[in-house]
Residue, then its C-alpha position, 0 to 999 in steps of 0.5 A: m655132457k660129461k658129469e666134470d664138464l657139468k661141474r665146470q660150468v657150475l663152478e664157474q657160475i659160482d665164481k661169476h657170481s661170487h661178489k653176489i654171495i659174499e655181498l649177502g654174507h657180510k649183508i647178513m653179518a650185519n642184520p644179526e637176528l634171534g631165532y623165531k625172529e629172523f624177518k629180516t634175514s628171511a626176507m633176504v633169502r626169499e629175494s635171493l631165491l626168487d631172483l633164481g626164478l625158484e618156487v618159494t615157501e615161506g613162514l616155514a616154522i614162522t620165519g623158515v623159507a625154501g626155494v626148490l629146483s626140480s628136474e624133469r626127471s624123478g629122483p631123490h630130494v635133496c636139501i641144502m640148508g642154511e641157518l639163519d639165526a644168531v646168537v646173543c654176543p653184544g660185543h661183537p663188532y657186527a652185534d645188534p645194539i638193542t638186542g645184542a644179536a651177533h653172527a658169532c657162529g657163522h650162520n650168515g656163512q652158511v645163508a650165503s653158501m646156501v644160495g651160492a649153491a643155488m646160483g651155480l645149480v641154476y645158471s649152470g642149468a645143472i638141473e638139465h642133467l640131474s635126475g631129482k630135485v633140490t630144496f634151498l631151505g633157510v632154517p630159523a633157530e638153531e641156536y638154543v636160546e631166549v629159552e623162556y621166549r620159545q617156551n612162551l611160543r610153545k604155549q600160545g601153539k606156534i611151535r612145539f620144539l625150540g630148534g627151527k630143524q626140529e619143528l619143521l621136522a614135526r610139521g612135515f617138512f622133511d617127510d619128503i627129504d631123502t638127504a640133507m647138507m650144509v656147511h658150518m663155518a669155523s675157524l680152522k686150524p693154519g693149512t686146513k679149509v675144510v673138515v669132514g665128518g666126525t660126531s658132536n653131543g646131543f643135550i636136553g635142556k632144562l628150566v628151573r624155578y626155586k620157589g622160598k618165602e620172602a622176608h626183609a633181608g636185615g630185619s627178620p631173614h628167619m622169617g623168610i626161605n632164600a631161594l637163592n640159597a636153594a638154587i646155589l645148594g643145588l647148583m654146588a650139588v650138581h657140581m659134585q656129581r662131575e666126578t660119575f660122569k665118564d670122560d667116553d660120554h662128554i657129559r657138559v652141564h653148564p647152568i646160568i642163573t637168569k634171575g636171582g631174586d628181586l630186591v636186594n633187602v627182600i629175601p629171594a623168593d624166586v630164583r630161575i636157571e636155564t642149563y643143558v646137560r649135554g653128551k655123546t649118546l642119548e643114553a648117557i644125556q638121560d643118565a646125566n640128566r637124571k642125576v642133575t635132576r636128583a641134585l637140583r631138588a636137593g637143594a630146595d630140600a636142604v632150605g625147605a624151599r620148592v623147586e619146578i624143573a622143567d626137561i625140554p627136548g634138546y638136540l640129539p647127538r650129531l652122526s655124519n653120514d659116511m658115504l655122503d662125506k665120501v662125495f663131499r671130501e672128495n670134492a674138497e680135495r679136488l677144489v683145495g687139495e688133500d692136505m687142507v682137508d681134514s677129518g673131524t672128531h668128537g665135538t662138545g657143542s651141539s646142533d638140530m642137525g643131529d635130529i636130521m642125521h638120525l632119520i635120513p642121511a646127512i652131513h653137516p662139514s665145516c669150511g674155514g675162513a673166519k677167525g677167534t673163536a666162536h661165540s665170541e666177540e673175536f669170531v668174525v670173517d677173515d677170508p671171505d672166499t673160503a668163508y662164503v664162496l667155497p662152500a657153495k662150491l662143494l655144496a653144488l658139486t656134491a649135489v651133482d654127484v648125488l643126482w647125476d646117472d639117474a641118481a645113481l649115488g643118491r640111490e644107493i646112499i639112500d639105499n644103504f642108510k638105516p635110521l636110528m629112529t623113525k619119525q613117530e620113534y623121534m616124537d615118541v622120544w621127545e613126549q616122553l621127556i616131556r611127560d617124566s618132567n611133570 
């Protein structure tokens, strides 16, 4: 069989089962769950993969689930991923009324397209003509939210990292994975259906707790130490640092106060802040983080309060693999036309896909199909075929290219990849961060 004939069969099977792919995407959208709590979503993925006859493993990093499709011929191990979790967006039309969770970032599309790619490769019998294996991974907890909750999971020994891909990496799941890919659903500009390549910020997470002294806010405020004032001064000092951040480093610092006090007539003695310090490179992030820490401490010093600052492993910057991007782009241009495919630039958001990209060749392109601003109540699926079905096709076709002809292209991509870190170096970076913050 020729490769193009095999690809045609894969596309036919995805089209034949497109209604199931769209139905799964909608079902996940209607049942949003936050990171490390995606039990319903994980169950949906598990059932879908079992229906395809795959060998399924569940309970990976609490809620992760994976199905494996293996060839009889040895070759590279490709991982196709979809993220299980949602964000907090209570105003979203499909938000959970209790938790406020909502798929306002399109992870429901990622999971549907991952399962759709599996359908295409399984029902077409493609693996009989390929060399290697493909793992379809529903990965938990990409959105870096509910930081205190996840910190408690760490203290209980249930996780080491707040991000799902990081946690799976630390647990050895990616030790035998040679290359990885996923597609993010997005709201793209008119006339664009696919965006390939580009980079994004990484970040360090910070938990800040100011400790003061309680006193009667009306009768004897002079007897207290106002932790809220300390926090406000600290945040103002952070703002004063902004002119020192170089434009090319794309630094972003965006704190929230998660606790501002206990009672209005009591001087606040316990005030808490969460923030990220984002940047384009690890060096830029570390430099900005030192400035932010210094500024936050100054707020405490100014009023005589105490401050505890815990730096938490965030995500590394995203760096797409050029060779794998090229394969994906060629497939996209054949399906939707060259004029519908754009090149990515630098994004100031973050993803734990960046951590994977530092160790193995990986890509994180985007497909349209949504409208509205990401992480807002306006972000909804507008074109189900583009949001769910198109990325399934592109992932499956790219897997065929990588594993075709004794996986010649896949082996070339792997041989030409120069990791920016070994796994041990990766672990050391984050462990050093934790030690430095203690």
